[in-house]
N, C-alpha and C positions, 0 to 999 in steps of 0.2 A: 479436467475438461479443457479443451482448447478454446481460445477466444472465438474462433470462427464457428465452432459448434454452438456456443452460447448465443451468438448472433443469429444463427439459423433457428434456434429454439424461440428466440424473441420474435422472429418473423412469423412463427406459427401460432403465436398467442391469439391473434385475431383482433377483433374490435371489442369495444366495451369500455366501461369506466376503469380507472386505474386499480381499484381494489379487486375487481373481477379478473382483470388481466394478470395481476400479481398472483392471484390464487391459481389460475391456470398454469402460470409459470412454475409455481411451487409443485403442482401435480406432475408436470413434465419432468422436473428435476428428480422428484421422488421416484418416478418410473425408471430413472437411470441410476438409482441408488444413492442420490445426493440429497442433502438437506439444504434449504435456502441459506441458512447461516454458514454452511461449509463452502458456498460457491466461491467466495473471494479467496479462501485458503487454497482451493484446488485449481483455480484458473491458471492456465499456462499460455505462453506465447504460441501462436499458430505458425509463425514464420521465423526463419532462422535469425534474422537481424533486427527487424523493426515491425511493430504493430501500432495501429492507431485507431481510436474510436471516440465517440462522443457519449458522455454519460449525463443523465439527469436524475437528480434525487428530489423526492418530495418530502414534505414535513412529516415528522413522526416515524420515519424509517430509521433502522439501525443497521449500520455496516459494521461487521465485527472487526476487531483488531486483526491485522494480517501483515504478512511480509511477502516479498517476491525474491526470486533468484535472478532478477534482471533489474535494470534501472527504470524508474518511472518518472516521467515529466508530466505534470498536470497544469493546465492553464484554466483559470477560473473565469468564466464568461459573464457571471452575474454576481452582484453583491446581494446575497440572500440571507445574511445573518448567520452563516455557517461558521463554525470553528473547526480547526484541523489539529489533530493530535499527531505529532511527528516525533517519534522516540518518546522522550519524557517531557517534551515541550508542547505547549498549546498555543496556537496562533488564531487570531481573528482574521478571516479571509475576506478579501475585497475583490471586486472586478479587476482583472488585469494581473492578479497575483500568479506567480509560477512556483509550484512546489516541486522540489527535486528530492527524490527518495532513492538512495542507493540500495543495492541488494542487502537483504537481511535486516533492514530497519523497519521496526513495527510502526504502523501508521493506520489512521482511519479518520474519516470526517465525523464531526460531532453535529448531528442534525437536531435542531430545536423542534419542539412539538409544534411551534408556530413559526413558519418561515415567511419572510416578506415576499419571496418569489421562489420558484423552483431553482435549484442549484444546478447550473449547467457547466460541465467541465469537459475540456478536450484532453485526452490522455494519450501519451506516446510511450510505448514500451520499447526498451533498447536492450538487446542481449549483451552479456559480458563479452561474447566473442566479437561482436561489432565494435565495441569500445576498444578491446585489446588490439584488434587488427588495425583500426584507424590510428590509434596511438602509436603503433609500431611503424605505420607508413608515413606519418606526418610529424613534424617537430613541435608538437604541442599536445597537451593533455586533451583527449577527446571528451572525457566526462568532466564537467565542472566540479572542482573540489571532490574528486572521485568518490570518496567514502563519507563525505560530510553532507548530511541533509540540511536543506535550507528553504526558506521562502523568500522569493525575490519580488519586490513591489515595483511594478512598471507604470501604473496609471499616472497620467500627467507628465510623463517623461518621453523622450525620443524613442525609448525602448518599448513603447506600447505596440510597435509594429511586430514584435515577436509573436503576438497573437495570430498574425497572418500566416506564419509558418505552421502553427498548430492547425489552423483551419485548412490549409492546403493539404497537410498530411491526412486529416480526417476525410476530406473530400476524395483524395486519391484512393484511400482504403475502401471507401464506399462505392466508387465508380468501377474500380477494377478494370480500367482501360489497359490495353496491351502494355507490358513492361512497367506496370504500376509499382511492382516491388522495387525496381531500380530507381524509379522516380522518388518513392518514399524514402529509400535509403539515402539518396542524394540530398533530399530536402532536410532530412534529419541531421545530416552532417553540417549543413549550413546553419540549422537551428542551434546545434551545439556550439558552433563557432561564434555565432552572434551572442549566445548566452555567455560564453567565455569573455567576449568583449564587454558585455554589459557588466559583468562582475569586476573586470579589470579597470573600467572607466571611473574617473573621479566625477562625482556628481551624477545626476540622472537617477537610474534605478538604484534602489537601496535594499539591503537585506533587512527583512522585517525582524523586529525584536519579539521574542516570545512574550505572551501575556504574563503578568505577575503571577508567580506560582500560587495556586490555591491548594486546598487539601488534596484534590485529586492528583495534581502534578507532584506534590510532595510524596504522596504514597507511591506513585509510579517510580520516582527517584529512589525511594526506599527499596522497592522491589528489585530495581536494577542493581543496586549496591549489594543486596543480599541474595541474589539469584541462586547461588550455589548452596545456600544454607536453608534450613527449615524456615518457612514463612507461615505464620498463623495469623488469623484475624485478631485474636486476642493480643498477641505480642505487638502487632502493628498498631492497634488501638491504644495500647499502653504507651508506645513510643511517641505518639502524637497527642496524648492526653485527651482523647475523645472516646466516645462509646463505640462499641462494635457495630451497633445499629446505625450510627452516623456514617461510618465507612461503607457499610453494606448498602445504605440508601443512596449514597453518591454513585456507587458503581452501577446500581440498578437503573437509576434515573438518567445518568450521563452516558453509560456504555451499553445498557441493556443486558448485562451479564452479572453474575455474582463475583465477589472478590476472588474466591478460589478459582473460578473459571478463568478469570483474567490472569492470575498468576500462572496457571497451567499453560495458557496460550502464550504468554511471554517466554516461558521456559522452552516451549516447543519451537518458537521462532528462533531462539538462541541455539537450540539443538540443530535446526536446519543449517544455520550458518556454520556451525562446527563440522557438520558432516560434509558440507561443500568444501571446507578447508582441508578435508582429508583426514580428520581425526578418526581413530578406530572407534567403531560403533560401541564396543564394550566399555569405553571410557567416557563417552559423551554424556551419559546420564548423570555421572557424578559431578560434572562441571556445571550442570544446569539445575541441580537440586532434586533429582529424583532418587528415591531411596534405593532402588535396584533397577536392573535392566528390564525385568519383566513388567514392572509398573510403567517405565518409560515406553516400552514397546506398545503396551495396550493404549496408553494415552496418545501416542503418535498415530497409531492406526485409526483410533476413534476420531481424531481431529482431521487427518488428511486422507483417510481411506486406503492407505498403503503402509506397508512395513518400512522401518528405517532403511533396511537393506535395499528394498525396491526403490525408495527415493534416491539413494546413492547411485544405484545402477542407472536410473533415468537421467540423473544429472550428468554422470560420466558419459552417457550416450550422447547427450546434447552437446557436450564439449568436444566430442571427436568429429 
């Protein structure tokens, strides 16, 4: 589903309290053959170079782990008590934080059952093509630390003004004034330039340190290390000297999914990256831990709604 289509659906939800609006949204997605939990996995850019939108999360919600085939820049407008899982690292998010997520990196917000306020975020999506063309045209890297995810803390520094660029992008995407796509692309180029300067400057904005690893992050790191191997709940529990129920409880309470579901999602995210890199489909499943191609095929289609070959064809089409 394209981002613009999701926005149109949101506009058709109508009035009412949030639970009723969410239920109507679920029904509309179901009418299009999509499940609520699959929405983030299947979202695609609507425009060739840049998209922008504003997102608000309420307490008690679960956003599934997912990845994209494009770059994502997220600006956090509120300090709501949210944490953010970026790869295998967990960060405590504050107002003014900028999260940079390269293609293929699994990520998701961790929303508490009780939030001090709604979590408002401005999101800018940037295609690989835009980054490649910009980097080829100008003598600097268009994407900051191109394949390295990070969280930049700007609050209380001169780089707080970066939030204005995010707001401008969101407003342009909402207004759709004549030539808004050109304006949005130009504003994004300035944003990336200023972000590069913020990273290069001494003092001021700083890269946030990940939270001290807890059992959840340790298990994630274990999954990453053993992705191509058989991973069982029993073996994982023995490795960390805890009970199977302990790990299961953490995954259910923090992520809203089972341990095995999370392992499968991570394997499929890795598989998408390998497909994008051009690896033959009949070898991808071996490198991400599926026993055979048929098992991989069924899991991929169940998660993303399309076959691996269809995904490769779509990506190849987008790149031409």
